[in-house]
C-alpha positions as CSV (number, residue, x, y, z in Angstrom):
1,M,-22.5,9.1,34.2
2,Q,-23.4,5.2,34.1
3,Q,-21.9,2.0,33.9
4,W,-21.4,2.1,30.0
5,E,-23.1,5.3,29.3
6,Q,-20.9,6.2,26.2
7,F,-20.6,10.4,26.3
8,K,-18.6,12.4,23.5
9,I,-15.4,14.5,23.9
10,D,-15.1,17.7,21.1
11,G,-11.7,19.1,20.6
12,Q,-9.6,21.8,18.5
13,F,-6.7,22.2,16.9
14,K,-4.7,24.7,15.5
15,L,-1.4,24.3,13.5
16,P,1.4,26.7,13.3
17,N,2.3,28.5,10.5
18,N,5.2,27.1,7.8
19,D,6.0,24.0,10.7
20,V,3.7,21.6,10.0
21,H,4.1,19.5,7.1
22,E,2.7,16.1,4.9
23,G,3.3,13.3,7.3
24,D,3.5,15.1,11.0
25,Y,0.8,14.1,13.5
26,T,-0.3,15.0,16.7
27,T,-1.8,12.2,19.4
28,F,-4.3,12.2,21.7
29,K,-4.2,9.7,24.1
30,I,-7.2,9.7,26.6
31,S,-6.6,8.5,30.4
32,E,-6.8,5.1,31.3
33,N,-10.0,5.1,33.7
34,L,-11.6,5.6,30.4
35,V,-12.3,3.3,27.5
36,L,-12.4,4.7,23.7
37,V,-15.1,3.5,21.8
38,S,-14.0,1.5,18.4
39,T,-16.0,3.5,15.5
40,P,-14.1,3.7,11.8
41,N,-11.4,5.8,11.3
42,F,-12.1,9.3,9.4
43,D,-10.6,12.3,7.6
44,I,-11.0,15.8,8.9
45,K,-11.7,17.7,5.5
46,D,-12.6,21.5,4.6
47,K,-15.9,22.7,3.6
48,D,-14.8,22.0,-0.2
49,G,-13.5,18.2,0.7
50,Q,-10.1,18.8,0.8
51,V,-8.4,16.0,3.4
52,V,-6.7,18.1,6.2
53,A,-5.9,15.3,8.2
54,R,-6.4,11.2,8.7
55,A,-7.8,10.5,12.2
56,T,-7.1,6.4,12.8
57,I,-8.8,5.3,16.2
58,D,-6.7,2.7,18.2
59,P,-9.3,1.3,21.4
60,E,-6.6,-1.2,22.7
61,N,-4.1,1.7,23.6
62,R,-6.7,4.4,24.0
63,L,-5.6,6.8,21.1
64,L,-6.3,9.0,18.3
65,K,-3.8,9.7,16.2
66,L,-3.8,12.8,13.4
67,T,-1.6,12.5,10.2
68,Y,-1.4,15.9,8.1
69,T,-1.6,15.6,4.7
70,K,-0.4,18.1,2.1
71,Y,-2.7,20.4,2.7
72,V,-1.0,21.6,5.4
73,E,1.6,22.8,3.6
74,N,-0.1,25.3,1.0
75,K,-3.0,26.6,3.8
76,S,-1.9,29.2,6.5
77,D,-3.8,29.3,9.9
78,V,-5.1,26.0,9.8
79,S,-7.5,24.9,12.6
80,G,-9.9,22.6,12.6
81,S,-12.2,20.2,15.2
82,F,-12.9,16.9,16.1
83,Y,-14.5,14.5,18.8
84,F,-14.9,10.9,19.5
85,Y,-16.7,8.6,22.1
86,T,-16.0,7.3,25.7
87,Y,-17.1,5.4,28.2
88,V,-15.8,5.1,32.2
89,N,-13.9,1.5,32.6
90,H,-15.8,0.2,35.3
91,H,-12.9,-2.4,36.1
92,I,-10.3,0.3,36.5
93,V,-13.3,2.8,38.2
94,K,-15.0,0.2,40.7
95,E,-16.7,2.4,43.2
96,K,-19.0,6.0,42.7
97,K,-16.5,8.7,42.4
98,K,-15.9,11.6,41.1
99,V,-13.6,10.4,37.9
100,P,-10.6,12.7,36.4
101,I,-10.4,12.5,33.0
102,E,-6.6,13.7,31.3
103,I,-6.2,13.5,27.5
104,A,-2.5,13.8,26.8
105,V,-2.0,15.5,23.2
106,N,1.4,14.3,22.4
107,R,3.4,14.3,25.8
108,K,1.2,17.4,27.6
109,V,-1.5,16.4,29.8
110,I,-4.6,18.1,29.6
111,K,-7.2,18.0,32.3
112,V,-10.9,17.8,30.7
113,G,-13.1,17.4,33.4
114,E,-14.4,15.3,36.5
115,P,-17.8,13.8,35.9
116,E,-19.5,11.8,38.9
117,F,-19.8,8.2,37.8
118,G,-22.3,6.5,39.7
119,G,-20.4,3.1,40.2
120,P,-20.2,-0.9,38.6
121,N,-23.7,-2.4,38.5
122,P,-23.5,-5.3,40.3
123,P,-23.9,-8.4,38.2
124,S,-27.7,-9.8,38.4
125,Q,-28.8,-13.5,37.2
126,K,-30.6,-13.6,33.8
127,D,-31.7,-16.6,31.8
128,L,-31.0,-14.4,28.7
129,T,-29.1,-11.2,28.2
130,K,-28.6,-9.8,24.7
131,V,-26.0,-7.2,23.5
132,G,-24.1,-6.1,20.2
133,N,-20.5,-3.6,19.6
134,F,-20.1,-1.9,16.9
135,K,-16.9,-2.9,14.6
136,P,-15.3,-0.3,12.5
137,D,-16.1,-2.3,9.2
138,N,-19.7,-1.8,8.7
139,T,-20.4,-5.0,10.8
140,I,-22.0,-5.8,14.3
141,T,-21.0,-8.0,16.8
142,Y,-23.6,-9.8,19.2
143,D,-23.5,-12.1,21.9
144,I,-25.9,-13.8,23.5
145,T,-25.8,-15.2,26.9
146,V,-27.9,-18.2,28.3
147,N,-28.9,-19.3,31.6
148,Q,-26.4,-16.9,34.0
149,S,-29.3,-18.0,36.5
150,G,-28.1,-21.5,36.6
151,K,-31.6,-23.1,36.3
152,E,-32.4,-26.3,34.6
153,V,-34.2,-25.7,31.4
154,P,-35.9,-28.7,29.5
155,D,-36.1,-28.3,26.0
156,A,-34.5,-25.4,25.0
157,K,-34.3,-23.2,22.2
158,V,-32.6,-19.7,21.1
159,T,-34.5,-17.7,18.4
160,D,-33.6,-14.3,16.7
161,I,-34.9,-11.3,15.2
162,L,-32.7,-8.5,13.5
163,T,-35.8,-6.2,13.8
164,T,-33.9,-3.4,11.8
165,P,-34.8,-3.4,7.7
166,K,-31.9,-4.4,5.5
167,I,-29.4,-6.3,8.6
168,S,-28.7,-9.9,7.7
169,Y,-26.5,-12.9,9.5
170,I,-23.0,-13.1,8.6
171,R,-24.1,-17.5,8.7
172,N,-20.1,-18.3,8.6
173,S,-19.5,-16.3,11.9
174,F,-21.9,-18.2,14.3
175,K,-19.8,-20.1,17.2
176,I,-21.6,-21.5,20.0
177,Y,-20.0,-22.1,23.7
178,K,-20.9,-24.2,26.8
179,G,-19.9,-23.9,29.9
180,K,-20.7,-22.5,33.9
181,W,-21.2,-18.9,34.2
182,V,-19.4,-17.3,37.3
183,I,-18.8,-14.2,38.4
184,E,-15.5,-12.9,38.5
185,N,-13.8,-9.3,39.4
186,N,-17.9,-8.4,39.1
187,R,-18.9,-9.9,35.5
188,W,-19.6,-12.7,34.3
189,V,-17.7,-15.4,32.7
190,L,-18.4,-18.5,31.2
191,Q,-15.7,-20.7,33.2
192,N,-14.6,-23.9,31.9
193,R,-15.5,-22.9,28.2
194,T,-16.1,-25.3,25.3
195,D,-16.2,-25.2,21.6
196,V,-20.0,-26.8,20.7
197,T,-20.0,-25.0,17.5
198,S,-20.0,-28.3,15.5
199,Q,-22.8,-30.0,17.8
200,F,-25.7,-27.5,16.8
201,T,-27.7,-26.4,13.6
202,V,-28.4,-22.6,13.4
203,E,-31.5,-23.1,11.3
204,F,-31.8,-19.7,9.6
205,L,-35.7,-18.7,8.8
206,S,-34.7,-15.9,6.4
207,D,-32.1,-13.7,6.4
208,S,-32.9,-11.7,9.3
209,S,-34.2,-14.7,11.9
210,F,-32.5,-18.0,13.3
211,S,-33.0,-20.6,15.8
212,I,-31.1,-23.0,17.6
213,R,-32.1,-25.9,19.7
214,L,-30.0,-25.9,23.2
215,G,-32.1,-29.5,24.0
216,D,-32.1,-29.7,27.7
217,I,-29.7,-27.3,29.9
218,K,-29.0,-29.0,33.4
219,A,-29.0,-26.7,36.7
220,G,-25.6,-24.8,36.2
221,E,-24.8,-25.4,32.2
222,G,-24.5,-22.0,30.3
223,Y,-24.3,-20.9,27.2
224,H,-22.6,-18.2,25.4
225,V,-23.6,-17.6,21.3
226,I,-21.5,-15.0,19.3
227,Y,-22.1,-13.8,15.9
228,N,-22.2,-11.2,12.9
229,A,-24.3,-9.4,11.0
230,K,-24.0,-6.9,8.4
231,P,-25.7,-3.6,7.2
232,N,-26.2,-3.4,3.5
233,Y,-25.8,-0.2,3.5
234,K,-23.1,2.6,5.1
235,L,-24.4,3.2,9.1
236,Q,-25.3,6.5,9.4
237,N,-24.3,8.2,12.8
238,G,-26.8,7.9,16.0
239,E,-29.0,5.5,14.0
240,I,-30.2,2.8,16.3
241,I,-30.3,-1.0,15.2
242,K,-32.7,-2.9,16.8
243,N,-32.3,-6.7,17.3
244,T,-34.8,-9.6,19.7
245,A,-33.8,-12.4,21.3
246,T,-36.3,-15.1,22.8
247,L,-35.4,-18.3,25.2
248,W,-38.2,-20.7,25.0
249,S,-38.6,-24.0,27.4
250,S,-40.7,-26.5,25.9
251,Q,-42.9,-24.2,23.5
252,T,-43.2,-21.8,26.0
253,K,-41.3,-18.4,26.0
254,I,-39.3,-17.9,29.2
255,V,-37.6,-14.7,28.3
256,E,-37.5,-12.4,25.6
257,T,-34.7,-9.4,24.9
258,I,-35.0,-6.5,22.4
259,R,-31.7,-4.6,22.3
260,P,-31.0,-1.5,20.9
261,N,-27.7,-0.3,19.6
262,M,-27.4,3.1,18.8
263,Y,-24.1,3.5,15.9
264,L,-21.6,6.1,17.0
265,E,-18.4,7.5,14.2
266,A,-16.1,9.6,15.7
267,G,-15.4,13.2,13.5
268,G,-14.5,16.4,12.7
269,S,-13.8,20.0,10.4
270,A,-11.2,21.9,9.4
271,E,-10.4,24.9,7.6
272,G,-7.3,26.7,6.4
273,Y,-6.3,30.0,4.5
274,V,-4.2,31.2,1.3
275,Y,-3.5,35.0,1.3
276,S,-2.5,37.3,-1.9
277,I,-0.5,40.6,-2.5
278,T,-1.7,42.7,-4.7
279,L,1.0,45.3,-6.2
280,H,0.6,48.6,-8.0
281,R,3.4,50.2,-10.6
282,K,3.6,53.5,-11.2
283,D,6.7,55.3,-12.7
284,E,8.1,57.7,-10.2
285,T,8.0,60.5,-11.7
286,S,4.6,60.5,-13.4
287,G,2.9,58.8,-11.0
288,A,1.4,57.0,-14.2
289,S,0.2,53.3,-14.1
290,L,3.2,50.9,-15.7
291,A,2.2,47.9,-17.2
292,G,4.5,44.7,-18.2
293,A,6.3,45.7,-14.8
294,V,7.8,41.9,-13.5
295,F,8.0,40.9,-10.3
296,R,9.9,37.5,-9.1
297,V,8.5,36.6,-5.5
298,T,11.0,34.1,-3.1
299,R,9.8,32.6,0.0
300,D,12.2,33.8,2.6
301,R,12.0,30.5,4.4
302,N,13.5,28.4,2.0
303,G,14.3,30.2,-0.9
304,A,11.5,28.6,-3.2
305,V,11.1,31.1,-6.2
306,V,6.9,31.8,-5.9
307,G,7.3,32.5,-9.9
308,D,7.5,36.3,-11.8
309,F,4.4,38.2,-12.1
310,T,3.2,40.7,-14.8
311,T,1.4,44.1,-14.3
312,D,-1.7,44.8,-16.3
313,S,-2.7,47.5,-18.2
314,T,-3.8,49.3,-15.0
315,G,-0.5,48.4,-13.4
316,K,-1.7,46.2,-10.9
317,V,-0.9,42.5,-10.5
318,T,-2.2,39.6,-7.9
319,I,-0.3,37.3,-6.6
320,P,-2.2,34.4,-5.6
321,N,-1.9,31.6,-3.3
322,L,0.4,32.9,-0.7
323,L,1.2,31.1,3.2
324,K,1.3,33.2,6.1
325,D,4.7,34.1,5.9
326,N,8.1,36.7,4.7
327,Y,8.3,36.7,1.0
328,T,11.0,39.0,-0.9
329,I,9.8,40.8,-3.5
330,K,12.4,41.9,-6.8
331,E,10.9,44.1,-9.6
332,K,12.9,42.5,-12.8
333,N,11.3,44.9,-15.6
334,N,9.6,48.4,-14.3
335,G,7.3,48.2,-17.7
336,L,9.8,50.3,-19.7
337,G,12.1,48.2,-20.7
338,V,14.3,48.9,-18.2
339,K,15.5,45.8,-16.2
340,K,16.4,46.9,-12.8
341,K,16.9,44.5,-9.1
342,T,14.4,46.5,-6.9
343,T,14.0,44.4,-3.8
344,V,10.7,45.1,-2.6
């Protein structure tokens, strides 16, 4: 794996019968040598679209939390799967080595694997760079860095084009900072950063392109432009969003960077079961099927009465929607008009 390379972790769960209730939860915390990718929260549903659990992503604490719904109380043998994305934290893993990956499930630590990490790349001096990060609210934050190379750039101008259709700028989100780019702890930092947004005008050529005239950039001066963009549709998992930024000097193109960003979502699915019992009431002497026999079904675990069930003309009755548990069945009427208290 290389620096910034995101990879997918798949997980599975199986819940014990009768012990999990609405509001109970399971946490999955990844080890500190990883970064949890910020993705939208999601629901884990069964094949019929019923929500089994709600998953929340907490990148700051490297935590995924599954909170179970009422579904788990009404189904048995509930199981499911989920996945999320992560990458190696190169501020902690600072060399080429095998990286042990561990996940704490509640308080139990599980070893997942030990992939090889290629190590962080040393920062390189560039005239212009651009990165994009997706946010859970379906927006994208872009960062443009100008003049990490520290050279003089007369009559400088930055232009930007959102090349993927139906994505537009959030015009009031633009921030422009000025300072000096320096390397600290193997990364670029804008030293003596000053907010100079009010000193410049962002010229919007359309909803998907803009330019900023920075004027003469002196040797050692650098800029950092930050803005948000928003698609007018729901991004789909695996979709690639393209963006092009260019630095100009006196109408001469200095550098152009094309930035593709892949949108990723965490997700999952689940299933659960309900069971049934079919009773067949027969006359103890003749063996004839008895219609109208009434049985009361009670769940042993909590004493809850499931209901009273009456046999049909064939002497049969099916008791549906049972969890995988122990039940007591009592015959209240045998179908011959005789009230009984037989326990099955």
